[in-house]
All heavy atoms as a GROMACS GRO file, in nm:
protein
  584
    1MET      N    1  13.631  -2.596   9.513
    1MET     CA    2  13.694  -2.655   9.634
    1MET      C    3  13.732  -2.798   9.611
    1MET      O    4  13.655  -2.872   9.553
    1MET     CB    5  13.606  -2.636   9.753
    1MET     CG    6  13.659  -2.689   9.881
    1MET     SD    7  13.568  -2.643  10.030
    1MET     CE    8  13.407  -2.695  10.012
    2SER      N    9  13.856  -2.839   9.658
    2SER     CA   10  13.891  -2.972   9.640
    2SER      C   11  13.806  -3.071   9.734
    2SER      O   12  13.753  -3.032   9.824
    2SER     CB   13  14.035  -2.982   9.674
    2SER     OG   14  14.053  -2.982   9.816
    3LYS      N   15  13.800  -3.186   9.676
    3LYS     CA   16  13.736  -3.295   9.752
    3LYS      C   17  13.797  -3.313   9.889
    3LYS      O   18  13.730  -3.332   9.992
    3LYS     CB   19  13.732  -3.423   9.670
    3LYS     CG   20  13.655  -3.540   9.736
    3LYS     CD   21  13.638  -3.662   9.658
    3LYS     CE   22  13.558  -3.772   9.726
    3LYS     NZ   23  13.551  -3.884   9.645
    4LYS      N   24  13.931  -3.311   9.890
    4LYS     CA   25  14.011  -3.327  10.010
    4LYS      C   26  13.968  -3.214  10.118
    4LYS      O   27  13.949  -3.245  10.235
    4LYS     CB   28  14.160  -3.316   9.979
    4LYS     CG   29  14.247  -3.355  10.094
    4LYS     CD   30  14.387  -3.380  10.043
    4LYS     CE   31  14.490  -3.302  10.125
    4LYS     NZ   32  14.621  -3.325  10.067
    5ALA      N   33  13.962  -3.087  10.069
    5ALA     CA   34  13.931  -2.984  10.163
    5ALA      C   35  13.781  -2.999  10.212
    5ALA      O   36  13.757  -2.977  10.331
    5ALA     CB   37  13.942  -2.852  10.092
    6ALA      N   38  13.697  -3.028  10.127
    6ALA     CA   39  13.552  -3.055  10.157
    6ALA      C   40  13.538  -3.161  10.271
    6ALA      O   41  13.461  -3.140  10.361
    6ALA     CB   42  13.468  -3.086  10.041
    7GLU      N   43  13.612  -3.276  10.243
    7GLU     CA   44  13.601  -3.387  10.347
    7GLU      C   45  13.649  -3.338  10.486
    7GLU      O   46  13.586  -3.374  10.590
    7GLU     CB   47  13.685  -3.500  10.296
    7GLU     CG   48  13.624  -3.575  10.184
    7GLU     CD   49  13.723  -3.679  10.125
    7GLU    OE1   50  13.830  -3.697  10.176
    7GLU    OE2   51  13.679  -3.748  10.022
    8HIS      N   52  13.754  -3.256  10.488
    8HIS     CA   53  13.809  -3.207  10.614
    8HIS      C   54  13.710  -3.108  10.682
    8HIS      O   55  13.688  -3.112  10.798
    8HIS     CB   56  13.945  -3.146  10.599
    8HIS     CG   57  14.053  -3.242  10.579
    8HIS    ND1   58  14.090  -3.328  10.686
    8HIS    CD2   59  14.140  -3.261  10.489
    8HIS    CE1   60  14.192  -3.399  10.649
    8HIS    NE2   61  14.225  -3.361  10.527
    9HIS      N   62  13.645  -3.033  10.592
    9HIS     CA   63  13.538  -2.938  10.654
    9HIS      C   64  13.422  -3.024  10.712
    9HIS      O   65  13.376  -2.988  10.817
    9HIS     CB   66  13.483  -2.850  10.550
    9HIS     CG   67  13.571  -2.737  10.511
    9HIS    ND1   68  13.618  -2.647  10.603
    9HIS    CD2   69  13.634  -2.697  10.391
    9HIS    CE1   70  13.690  -2.547  10.547
    9HIS    NE2   71  13.704  -2.588  10.416
   10HIS      N   72  13.384  -3.123  10.642
   10HIS     CA   73  13.268  -3.207  10.698
   10HIS      C   74  13.313  -3.274  10.831
   10HIS      O   75  13.236  -3.287  10.926
   10HIS     CB   76  13.237  -3.314  10.595
   10HIS     CG   77  13.152  -3.259  10.481
   10HIS    ND1   78  13.024  -3.200  10.497
   10HIS    CD2   79  13.176  -3.254  10.352
   10HIS    CE1   80  12.980  -3.157  10.382
   10HIS    NE2   81  13.065  -3.190  10.288
   11LYS      N   82  13.432  -3.330  10.827
   11LYS     CA   83  13.484  -3.392  10.953
   11LYS      C   84  13.496  -3.292  11.062
   11LYS      O   85  13.464  -3.328  11.184
   11LYS     CB   86  13.624  -3.459  10.933
   11LYS     CG   87  13.612  -3.584  10.838
   11LYS     CD   88  13.543  -3.692  10.916
   11LYS     CE   89  13.542  -3.824  10.832
   11LYS     NZ   90  13.472  -3.927  10.903
   12ALA      N   91  13.544  -3.179  11.034
   12ALA     CA   92  13.557  -3.066  11.144
   12ALA      C   93  13.415  -3.042  11.199
   12ALA      O   94  13.396  -3.039  11.321
   12ALA     CB   95  13.620  -2.940  11.084
   13ALA      N   96  13.310  -3.030  11.109
   13ALA     CA   97  13.179  -3.002  11.152
   13ALA      C   98  13.121  -3.120  11.243
   13ALA      O   99  13.066  -3.090  11.348
   13ALA     CB  100  13.089  -2.978  11.037
   14GLU      N  101  13.147  -3.238  11.200
   14GLU     CA  102  13.109  -3.358  11.278
   14GLU      C  103  13.171  -3.351  11.428
   14GLU      O  104  13.094  -3.379  11.520
   14GLU     CB  105  13.143  -3.489  11.208
   14GLU     CG  106  13.065  -3.516  11.092
   14GLU     CD  107  13.118  -3.643  11.014
   14GLU    OE1  108  13.197  -3.730  11.081
   14GLU    OE2  109  13.090  -3.660  10.901
   15HIS      N  110  13.293  -3.322  11.431
   15HIS     CA  111  13.364  -3.327  11.564
   15HIS      C  112  13.312  -3.211  11.653
   15HIS      O  113  13.291  -3.223  11.770
   15HIS     CB  114  13.512  -3.325  11.548
   15HIS     CG  115  13.569  -3.449  11.507
   15HIS    ND1  116  13.566  -3.565  11.587
   15HIS    CD2  117  13.626  -3.496  11.384
   15HIS    CE1  118  13.618  -3.668  11.524
   15HIS    NE2  119  13.650  -3.629  11.397
   16HIS      N  120  13.282  -3.092  11.580
   16HIS     CA  121  13.223  -2.973  11.660
   16HIS      C  122  13.086  -3.016  11.712
   16HIS      O  123  13.060  -2.989  11.829
   16HIS     CB  124  13.209  -2.858  11.575
   16HIS     CG  125  13.343  -2.785  11.558
   16HIS    ND1  126  13.417  -2.730  11.661
   16HIS    CD2  127  13.412  -2.753  11.448
   16HIS    CE1  128  13.521  -2.675  11.621
   16HIS    NE2  129  13.525  -2.682  11.492
   17GLU      N  130  13.009  -3.086  11.635
   17GLU     CA  131  12.872  -3.140  11.684
   17GLU      C  132  12.889  -3.240  11.795
   17GLU      O  133  12.812  -3.230  11.895
   17GLU     CB  134  12.801  -3.198  11.564
   17GLU     CG  135  12.756  -3.101  11.460
   17GLU     CD  136  12.716  -3.161  11.332
   17GLU    OE1  137  12.712  -3.279  11.317
   17GLU    OE2  138  12.677  -3.085  11.240
   18HIS      N  139  12.990  -3.327  11.792
   18HIS     CA  140  13.011  -3.421  11.899
   18HIS      C  141  13.051  -3.341  12.024
   18HIS      O  142  13.006  -3.378  12.136
   18HIS     CB  143  13.119  -3.532  11.862
   18HIS     CG  144  13.069  -3.630  11.761
   18HIS    ND1  145  12.966  -3.709  11.789
   18HIS    CD2  146  13.124  -3.663  11.644
   18HIS    CE1  147  12.951  -3.791  11.677
   18HIS    NE2  148  13.046  -3.764  11.591
   19ALA      N  149  13.136  -3.250  12.002
   19ALA     CA  150  13.174  -3.168  12.119
   19ALA      C  151  13.065  -3.100  12.191
   19ALA      O  152  13.050  -3.097  12.311
   19ALA     CB  153  13.289  -3.064  12.080
   20ALA      N  154  12.972  -3.041  12.102
   20ALA     CA  155  12.861  -2.971  12.162
   20ALA      C  156  12.766  -3.068  12.238
   20ALA      O  157  12.725  -3.026  12.349
   20ALA     CB  158  12.782  -2.910  12.045
   21ARG      N  159  12.752  -3.185  12.189
   21ARG     CA  160  12.677  -3.290  12.262
   21ARG      C  161  12.738  -3.320  12.398
   21ARG      O  162  12.672  -3.323  12.501
   21ARG     CB  163  12.654  -3.409  12.183
   21ARG     CG  164  12.536  -3.398  12.073
   21ARG     CD  165  12.492  -3.524  12.023
   21ARG     NE  166  12.594  -3.603  11.952
   21ARG     CZ  167  12.630  -3.594  11.819
   21ARG    NH1  168  12.566  -3.508  11.749
   21ARG    NH2  169  12.720  -3.666  11.767
   22HIS      N  170  12.865  -3.334  12.398
   22HIS     CA  171  12.933  -3.369  12.521
   22HIS      C  172  12.930  -3.245  12.615
   22HIS      O  173  12.923  -3.271  12.747
   22HIS     CB  174  13.079  -3.414  12.501
   22HIS     CG  175  13.091  -3.549  12.453
   22HIS    ND1  176  13.058  -3.658  12.522
   22HIS    CD2  177  13.127  -3.598  12.332
   22HIS    CE1  178  13.075  -3.770  12.455
   22HIS    NE2  179  13.118  -3.739  12.336
   23HIS      N  180  12.935  -3.130  12.572
   23HIS     CA  181  12.928  -3.006  12.653
   23HIS      C  182  12.782  -3.005  12.721
   23HIS      O  183  12.766  -2.972  12.842
   23HIS     CB  184  12.950  -2.877  12.582
   23HIS     CG  185  13.094  -2.851  12.554
   23HIS    ND1  186  13.184  -2.828  12.670
   23HIS    CD2  187  13.168  -2.836  12.448
   23HIS    CE1  188  13.298  -2.801  12.627
   23HIS    NE2  189  13.295  -2.805  12.485
   24LYS      N  190  12.686  -3.033  12.641
   24LYS     CA  191  12.549  -3.044  12.692
   24LYS      C  192  12.541  -3.141  12.811
   24LYS      O  193  12.479  -3.130  12.900
   24LYS     CB  194  12.452  -3.058  12.590
   24LYS     CG  195  12.428  -2.949  12.504
   24LYS     CD  196  12.343  -2.969  12.384
   24LYS     CE  197  12.327  -2.846  12.294
   24LYS     NZ  198  12.241  -2.864  12.174
   25GLU      N  199  12.601  -3.266  12.780
   25GLU     CA  200  12.586  -3.373  12.883
   25GLU      C  201  12.673  -3.330  13.010
   25GLU      O  202  12.619  -3.355  13.119
   25GLU     CB  203  12.652  -3.500  12.824
   25GLU     CG  204  12.568  -3.571  12.732
   25GLU     CD  205  12.438  -3.633  12.805
   25GLU    OE1  206  12.463  -3.703  12.915
   25GLU    OE2  207  12.328  -3.610  12.759
   26ALA      N  208  12.780  -3.261  12.987
   26ALA     CA  209  12.856  -3.221  13.104
   26ALA      C  210  12.777  -3.114  13.195
   26ALA      O  211  12.781  -3.129  13.310
   26ALA     CB  212  12.998  -3.148  13.052
   27ALA      N  213  12.705  -3.029  13.116
   27ALA     CA  214  12.627  -2.931  13.187
   27ALA      C  215  12.519  -2.999  13.272
   27ALA      O  216  12.495  -2.974  13.386
   27ALA     CB  217  12.567  -2.825  13.094
   28LYS      N  218  12.455  -3.096  13.203
   28LYS     CA  219  12.348  -3.168  13.271
   28LYS      C  220  12.396  -3.240  13.387
   28LYS      O  221  12.327  -3.236  13.504
   28LYS     CB  222  12.281  -3.272  13.178
   28LYS     CG  223  12.161  -3.356  13.232
   28LYS     CD  224  12.104  -3.443  13.121
   28LYS     CE  225  12.186  -3.560  13.093
   28LYS     NZ  226  12.131  -3.659  12.996
   29HIS      N  227  12.514  -3.311  13.385
   29HIS     CA  228  12.565  -3.388  13.497
   29HIS      C  229  12.608  -3.281  13.606
   29HIS      O  230  12.603  -3.311  13.726
   29HIS     CB  231  12.679  -3.474  13.454
   29HIS     CG  232  12.633  -3.593  13.377
   29HIS    ND1  233  12.550  -3.682  13.429
   29HIS    CD2  234  12.661  -3.626  13.251
   29HIS    CE1  235  12.518  -3.775  13.335
   29HIS    NE2  236  12.591  -3.738  13.221
   30HIS      N  237  12.668  -3.175  13.574
   30HIS     CA  238  12.715  -3.081  13.666
   30HIS      C  239  12.594  -3.024  13.751
   30HIS      O  240  12.604  -3.009  13.871
   30HIS     CB  241  12.793  -2.962  13.597
   30HIS     CG  242  12.844  -2.864  13.686
   30HIS    ND1  243  12.968  -2.888  13.760
   30HIS    CD2  244  12.804  -2.740  13.735
   30HIS    CE1  245  12.986  -2.778  13.836
   30HIS    NE2  246  12.893  -2.691  13.822
   31GLU      N  247  12.486  -2.996  13.683
   31GLU     CA  248  12.373  -2.941  13.746
   31GLU      C  249  12.307  -3.040  13.846
   31GLU      O  250  12.251  -3.006  13.944
   31GLU     CB  251  12.262  -2.901  13.646
   31GLU     CG  252  12.309  -2.780  13.565
   31GLU     CD  253  12.216  -2.754  13.444
   31GLU    OE1  254  12.140  -2.836  13.403
   31GLU    OE2  255  12.219  -2.637  13.398
   32SER      N  256  12.322  -3.176  13.823
   32SER     CA  257  12.270  -3.272  13.912
   32SER      C  258  12.368  -3.316  14.014
   32SER      O  259  12.342  -3.409  14.087
   32SER     CB  260  12.218  -3.394  13.823
   32SER     OG  261  12.322  -3.463  13.758
   33GLY      N  262  12.484  -3.254  14.015
   33GLY     CA  263  12.583  -3.288  14.120
   33GLY      C  264  12.674  -3.403  14.085
   33GLY      O  265  12.759  -3.442  14.171
   34LYS      N  266  12.666  -3.448  13.963
   34LYS     CA  267  12.753  -3.565  13.920
   34LYS      C  268  12.882  -3.507  13.863
   34LYS      O  269  12.904  -3.518  13.729
   34LYS     CB  270  12.678  -3.660  13.825
   34LYS     CG  271  12.556  -3.721  13.890
   34LYS     CD  272  12.478  -3.810  13.788
   34LYS     CE  273  12.350  -3.859  13.849
   34LYS     NZ  274  12.271  -3.921  13.743
   35HIS      N  275  12.968  -3.456  13.938
   35HIS     CA  276  13.080  -3.379  13.889
   35HIS      C  277  13.187  -3.465  13.817
   35HIS      O  278  13.254  -3.427  13.724
   35HIS     CB  279  13.145  -3.299  14.000
   35HIS     CG  280  13.055  -3.193  14.063
   35HIS    ND1  281  13.007  -3.096  13.986
   35HIS    CD2  282  12.987  -3.192  14.182
   35HIS    CE1  283  12.920  -3.028  14.069
   35HIS    NE2  284  12.912  -3.087  14.173
   36GLU      N  285  13.200  -3.598  13.857
   36GLU     CA  286  13.286  -3.688  13.792
   36GLU      C  287  13.243  -3.714  13.653
   36GLU      O  288  13.322  -3.707  13.558
   36GLU     CB  289  13.317  -3.820  13.871
   36GLU     CG  290  13.417  -3.904  13.818
   36GLU     CD  291  13.449  -4.022  13.904
   36GLU    OE1  292  13.442  -4.010  14.033
   36GLU    OE2  293  13.460  -4.128  13.843
   37MET      N  294  13.115  -3.737  13.638
   37MET     CA  295  13.059  -3.759  13.497
   37MET      C  296  13.073  -3.625  13.418
   37MET      O  297  13.100  -3.637  13.295
   37MET     CB  298  12.913  -3.806  13.501
   37MET     CG  299  12.894  -3.949  13.511
   37MET     SD  300  12.981  -4.036  13.383
   37MET     CE  301  12.836  -4.086  13.275
   38ALA      N  302  13.052  -3.516  13.482
   38ALA     CA  303  13.062  -3.381  13.409
   38ALA      C  304  13.200  -3.362  13.359
   38ALA      O  305  13.222  -3.331  13.247
   38ALA     CB  306  13.021  -3.277  13.506
   39ALA      N  307  13.300  -3.405  13.437
   39ALA     CA  308  13.437  -3.393  13.399
   39ALA      C  309  13.473  -3.481  13.294
   39ALA      O  310  13.550  -3.448  13.191
   39ALA     CB  311  13.530  -3.418  13.521
   40HIS      N  312  13.407  -3.605  13.293
   40HIS     CA  313  13.436  -3.698  13.182
   40HIS      C  314  13.387  -3.646  13.058
   40HIS      O  315  13.457  -3.649  12.949
   40HIS     CB  316  13.358  -3.829  13.220
   40HIS     CG  317  13.354  -3.927  13.113
   40HIS    ND1  318  13.463  -4.000  13.067
   40HIS    CD2  319  13.250  -3.972  13.041
   40HIS    CE1  320  13.421  -4.080  12.971
   40HIS    NE2  321  13.298  -4.062  12.940
   41HIS      N  322  13.264  -3.595  13.054
   41HIS     CA  323  13.201  -3.537  12.929
   41HIS      C  324  13.285  -3.413  12.889
   41HIS      O  325  13.303  -3.389  12.763
   41HIS     CB  326  13.060  -3.508  12.938
   41HIS     CG  327  12.983  -3.645  12.927
   41HIS    ND1  328  12.949  -3.709  12.812
   41HIS    CD2  329  12.919  -3.723  13.027
   41HIS    CE1  330  12.888  -3.815  12.839
   41HIS    NE2  331  12.863  -3.821  12.966
   42ALA      N  332  13.322  -3.330  12.975
   42ALA     CA  333  13.397  -3.210  12.934
   42ALA      C  334  13.536  -3.251  12.876
   42ALA      O  335  13.579  -3.193  12.773
   42ALA     CB  336  13.427  -3.136  13.069
   43HIS      N  337  13.592  -3.361  12.923
   43HIS     CA  338  13.723  -3.415  12.862
   43HIS      C  339  13.702  -3.464  12.728
   43HIS      O  340  13.769  -3.439  12.628
   43HIS     CB  341  13.773  -3.518  12.958
   43HIS     CG  342  13.910  -3.569  12.906
   43HIS    ND1  343  14.022  -3.487  12.919
   43HIS    CD2  344  13.948  -3.682  12.848
   43HIS    CE1  345  14.128  -3.568  12.877
   43HIS    NE2  346  14.082  -3.678  12.833
   44LEU      N  347  13.587  -3.540  12.701
   44LEU     CA  348  13.552  -3.588  12.578
   44LEU      C  349  13.524  -3.476  12.478
   44LEU      O  350  13.569  -3.476  12.358
   44LEU     CB  351  13.436  -3.679  12.585
   44LEU     CG  352  13.450  -3.818  12.642
   44LEU    CD1  353  13.321  -3.880  12.658
   44LEU    CD2  354  13.557  -3.891  12.575
   45ALA      N  355  13.450  -3.369  12.530
   45ALA     CA  356  13.426  -3.256  12.438
   45ALA      C  357  13.560  -3.190  12.398
   45ALA      O  358  13.571  -3.141  12.288
   45ALA     CB  359  13.342  -3.148  12.522
   46ARG      N  360  13.648  -3.177  12.488
   46ARG     CA  361  13.782  -3.119  12.452
   46ARG      C  362  13.846  -3.198  12.350
   46ARG      O  363  13.909  -3.133  12.249
   46ARG     CB  364  13.865  -3.104  12.577
   46ARG     CG  365  14.006  -3.066  12.566
   46ARG     CD  366  14.010  -2.912  12.524
   46ARG     NE  367  14.156  -2.889  12.492
   46ARG     CZ  368  14.211  -2.780  12.523
   46ARG    NH1  369  14.147  -2.684  12.596
   46ARG    NH2  370  14.340  -2.750  12.503
   47GLY      N  371  13.853  -3.329  12.356
   47GLY     CA  372  13.903  -3.417  12.255
   47GLY      C  373  13.848  -3.394  12.119
   47GLY      O  374  13.916  -3.391  12.017
   48HIS      N  375  13.709  -3.391  12.112
   48HIS     CA  376  13.645  -3.363  11.980
   48HIS      C  377  13.681  -3.223  11.929
   48HIS      O  378  13.695  -3.204  11.805
   48HIS     CB  379  13.495  -3.382  12.003
   48HIS     CG  380  13.447  -3.521  12.005
   48HIS    ND1  381  13.462  -3.602  11.894
   48HIS    CD2  382  13.403  -3.590  12.108
   48HIS    CE1  383  13.410  -3.723  11.935
   48HIS    NE2  384  13.373  -3.722  12.060
   49HIS      N  385  13.701  -3.126  12.019
   49HIS     CA  386  13.731  -2.994  11.969
   49HIS      C  387  13.870  -2.994  11.904
   49HIS      O  388  13.896  -2.941  11.796
   49HIS     CB  389  13.731  -2.891  12.090
   49HIS     CG  390  13.790  -2.759  12.056
   49HIS    ND1  391  13.716  -2.670  11.976
   49HIS    CD2  392  13.898  -2.705  12.088
   49HIS    CE1  393  13.806  -2.566  11.961
   49HIS    NE2  394  13.916  -2.588  12.027
   50GLU      N  395  13.963  -3.064  11.978
   50GLU     CA  396  14.099  -3.074  11.922
   50GLU      C  397  14.097  -3.136  11.789
   50GLU      O  398  14.169  -3.102  11.698
   50GLU     CB  399  14.193  -3.142  12.019
   50GLU     CG  400  14.219  -3.074  12.148
   50GLU     CD  401  14.299  -2.938  12.124
   50GLU    OE1  402  14.382  -2.937  12.035
   50GLU    OE2  403  14.272  -2.845  12.202
   51HIS      N  404  14.022  -3.249  11.778
   51HIS     CA  405  14.018  -3.327  11.649
   51HIS      C  406  13.954  -3.235  11.539
   51HIS      O  407  14.009  -3.235  11.427
   51HIS     CB  408  13.941  -3.450  11.670
   51HIS     CG  409  13.970  -3.553  11.564
   51HIS    ND1  410  13.942  -3.684  11.585
   51HIS    CD2  411  14.020  -3.552  11.445
   51HIS    CE1  412  13.967  -3.750  11.488
   51HIS    NE2  413  14.032  -3.681  11.403
   52ALA      N  414  13.856  -3.158  11.577
   52ALA     CA  415  13.796  -3.069  11.474
   52ALA      C  416  13.897  -2.962  11.433
   52ALA      O  417  13.898  -2.939  11.313
   52ALA     CB  418  13.669  -3.001  11.542
   53MET      N  419  13.969  -2.914  11.518
   53MET     CA  420  14.072  -2.813  11.484
   53MET      C  421  14.176  -2.867  11.390
   53MET      O  422  14.228  -2.803  11.297
   53MET     CB  423  14.132  -2.747  11.611
   53MET     CG  424  14.030  -2.675  11.693
   53MET     SD  425  13.936  -2.550  11.598
   53MET     CE  426  14.065  -2.432  11.557
   54HIS      N  427  14.213  -2.993  11.408
   54HIS     CA  428  14.297  -3.061  11.321
   54HIS      C  429  14.245  -3.062  11.178
   54HIS      O  430  14.314  -3.036  11.081
   54HIS     CB  431  14.329  -3.207  11.371
   54HIS     CG  432  14.394  -3.300  11.272
   54HIS    ND1  433  14.528  -3.284  11.228
   54HIS    CD2  434  14.346  -3.394  11.186
   54HIS    CE1  435  14.551  -3.373  11.131
   54HIS    NE2  436  14.445  -3.450  11.116
   55HIS      N  437  14.115  -3.109  11.164
   55HIS     CA  438  14.060  -3.116  11.033
   55HIS      C  439  14.040  -2.970  10.983
   55HIS      O  440  14.060  -2.959  10.852
   55HIS     CB  441  13.923  -3.182  11.050
   55HIS     CG  442  13.926  -3.334  11.061
   55HIS    ND1  443  13.969  -3.405  10.954
   55HIS    CD2  444  13.906  -3.410  11.157
   55HIS    CE1  445  13.976  -3.533  10.987
   55HIS    NE2  446  13.928  -3.543  11.110
   56ALA      N  447  14.016  -2.867  11.056
   56ALA     CA  448  14.008  -2.733  11.003
   56ALA      C  449  14.150  -2.696  10.946
   56ALA      O  450  14.147  -2.631  10.834
   56ALA     CB  451  13.965  -2.638  11.116
   57ALA      N  452  14.251  -2.728  11.017
   57ALA     CA  453  14.389  -2.697  10.961
   57ALA      C  454  14.415  -2.764  10.838
   57ALA      O  455  14.474  -2.714  10.742
   57ALA     CB  456  14.493  -2.726  11.070
   58GLU      N  457  14.380  -2.892  10.827
   58GLU     CA  458  14.404  -2.978  10.707
   58GLU      C  459  14.320  -2.917  10.587
   58GLU      O  460  14.367  -2.920  10.478
   58GLU     CB  461  14.363  -3.125  10.732
   58GLU     CG  462  14.461  -3.189  10.830
   58GLU     CD  463  14.611  -3.189  10.777
   58GLU    OE1  464  14.626  -3.221  10.655
   58GLU    OE2  465  14.704  -3.157  10.855
   59ALA      N  466  14.204  -2.875  10.617
   59ALA     CA  467  14.109  -2.814  10.513
   59ALA      C  468  14.186  -2.688  10.462
   59ALA      O  469  14.185  -2.664  10.344
   59ALA     CB  470  13.981  -2.781  10.564
   60ALA      N  471  14.236  -2.604  10.555
   60ALA     CA  472  14.311  -2.481  10.512
   60ALA      C  473  14.435  -2.513  10.426
   60ALA      O  474  14.453  -2.444  10.324
   60ALA     CB  475  14.354  -2.400  10.631
   61LYS      N  476  14.509  -2.615  10.469
   61LYS     CA  477  14.624  -2.660  10.388
   61LYS      C  478  14.580  -2.702  10.247
   61LYS      O  479  14.640  -2.668  10.154
   61LYS     CB  480  14.698  -2.772  10.455
   61LYS     CG  481  14.779  -2.735  10.574
   61LYS     CD  482  14.857  -2.854  10.624
   61LYS     CE  483  14.864  -2.874  10.766
   61LYS     NZ  484  14.931  -2.990  10.811
   62ALA      N  485  14.466  -2.775  10.243
   62ALA     CA  486  14.422  -2.820  10.109
   62ALA      C  487  14.381  -2.695  10.022
   62ALA      O  488  14.408  -2.698   9.902
   62ALA     CB  489  14.304  -2.916  10.126
   63HIS      N  490  14.315  -2.597  10.086
   63HIS     CA  491  14.284  -2.480  10.011
   63HIS      C  492  14.402  -2.415   9.957
   63HIS      O  493  14.414  -2.369   9.834
   63HIS     CB  494  14.209  -2.382  10.091
   63HIS     CG  495  14.066  -2.410  10.127
   63HIS    ND1  496  13.972  -2.417  10.024
   63HIS    CD2  497  14.002  -2.444  10.237
   63HIS    CE1  498  13.853  -2.455  10.076
   63HIS    NE2  499  13.868  -2.471  10.204
   64ILE      N  500  14.514  -2.395  10.031
   64ILE     CA  501  14.640  -2.338   9.992
   64ILE      C  502  14.700  -2.414   9.881
   64ILE      O  503  14.744  -2.357   9.778
   64ILE     CB  504  14.730  -2.329  10.112
   64ILE    CG1  505  14.672  -2.217  10.216
   64ILE    CG2  506  14.871  -2.282  10.060
   64ILE    CD1  507  14.745  -2.215  10.348
   65GLU      N  508  14.703  -2.549   9.893
   65GLU     CA  509  14.765  -2.626   9.788
   65GLU      C  510  14.680  -2.613   9.654
   65GLU      O  511  14.735  -2.593   9.551
   65GLU     CB  512  14.755  -2.776   9.831
   65GLU     CG  513  14.856  -2.807   9.937
   65GLU     CD  514  14.833  -2.961   9.988
   65GLU    OE1  515  14.747  -3.028   9.939
   65GLU    OE2  516  14.901  -2.991  10.090
   66ASP      N  517  14.548  -2.612   9.665
   66ASP     CA  518  14.468  -2.594   9.544
   66ASP      C  519  14.488  -2.454   9.482
   66ASP      O  520  14.495  -2.435   9.366
   66ASP     CB  521  14.314  -2.611   9.577
   66ASP     CG  522  14.280  -2.759   9.606
   66ASP    OD1  523  14.371  -2.850   9.572
   66ASP    OD2  524  14.179  -2.781   9.664
   67HIS      N  525  14.485  -2.357   9.569
   67HIS     CA  526  14.514  -2.220   9.518
   67HIS      C  527  14.649  -2.206   9.450
   67HIS      O  528  14.654  -2.140   9.348
   67HIS     CB  529  14.498  -2.122   9.632
   67HIS     CG  530  14.498  -1.973   9.597
   67HIS    ND1  531  14.404  -1.921   9.518
   67HIS    CD2  532  14.598  -1.877   9.613
   67HIS    CE1  533  14.427  -1.793   9.495
   67HIS    NE2  534  14.552  -1.764   9.554
   68GLY      N  535  14.745  -2.265   9.510
   68GLY     CA  536  14.878  -2.260   9.444
   68GLY      C  537  14.883  -2.328   9.305
   68GLY      O  538  14.947  -2.281   9.220
   69LYS      N  539  14.811  -2.433   9.302
   69LYS     CA  540  14.804  -2.509   9.170
   69LYS      C  541  14.725  -2.422   9.063
   69LYS      O  542  14.767  -2.416   8.953
   69LYS     CB  543  14.728  -2.646   9.188
   69LYS     CG  544  14.812  -2.748   9.256
   69LYS     CD  545  14.727  -2.872   9.284
   69LYS     CE  546  14.803  -2.965   9.372
   69LYS     NZ  547  14.710  -3.085   9.413
   70ALA      N  548  14.626  -2.363   9.112
   70ALA     CA  549  14.542  -2.272   9.019
   70ALA      C  550  14.627  -2.159   8.971
   70ALA      O  551  14.630  -2.121   8.844
   70ALA     CB  552  14.420  -2.225   9.081
   71ILE      N  553  14.707  -2.093   9.056
   71ILE     CA  554  14.795  -1.989   9.017
   71ILE      C  555  14.906  -2.031   8.913
   71ILE      O  556  14.928  -1.971   8.815
   71ILE     CB  557  14.852  -1.914   9.139
   71ILE    CG1  558  14.745  -1.836   9.220
   71ILE    CG2  559  14.970  -1.814   9.089
   71ILE    CD1  560  14.793  -1.783   9.343
   72ALA      N  561  14.954  -2.146   8.949
   72ALA     CA  562  15.072  -2.199   8.865
   72ALA      C  563  15.007  -2.233   8.724
   72ALA      O  564  15.071  -2.211   8.622
   72ALA     CB  565  15.125  -2.323   8.927
   73ALA      N  566  14.891  -2.274   8.721
   73ALA     CA  567  14.828  -2.320   8.591
   73ALA      C  568  14.794  -2.192   8.509
   73ALA      O  569  14.797  -2.202   8.386
   73ALA     CB  570  14.692  -2.398   8.613
   74GLN      N  571  14.772  -2.081   8.572
   74GLN     CA  572  14.747  -1.959   8.504
   74GLN      C  573  14.864  -1.884   8.443
   74GLN      O  574  14.864  -1.810   8.358
   74GLN     CB  575  14.664  -1.853   8.594
   74GLN     CG  576  14.534  -1.900   8.640
   74GLN     CD  577  14.464  -1.810   8.729
   74GLN    OE1  578  14.530  -1.719   8.778
   74GLN    NE2  579  14.339  -1.842   8.771
   75ALA      N  580  14.979  -1.915   8.508
   75ALA     CA  581  15.105  -1.854   8.473
   75ALA      C  582  15.164  -1.905   8.338
   75ALA      O  583  15.131  -2.003   8.276
   75ALA     CB  584  15.210  -1.886   8.575
   0.00000   0.00000   0.00000
């Protein structure tokens, strides 16, 4: 696996972990009736999710680029 793909996988994982923490915070605030804070954390979680998906897509592109290079080298 290319270094570029691996870096994107690591970044995607980090953003998913951040999103999970914000979802937990949102749940905690929602349960205590602090709905504005819950919405804030839910919004942050959504942003981290979107950023994670960007890195996942970039990792997939890197895999395709590497696979294409490997096939061309075998030809």
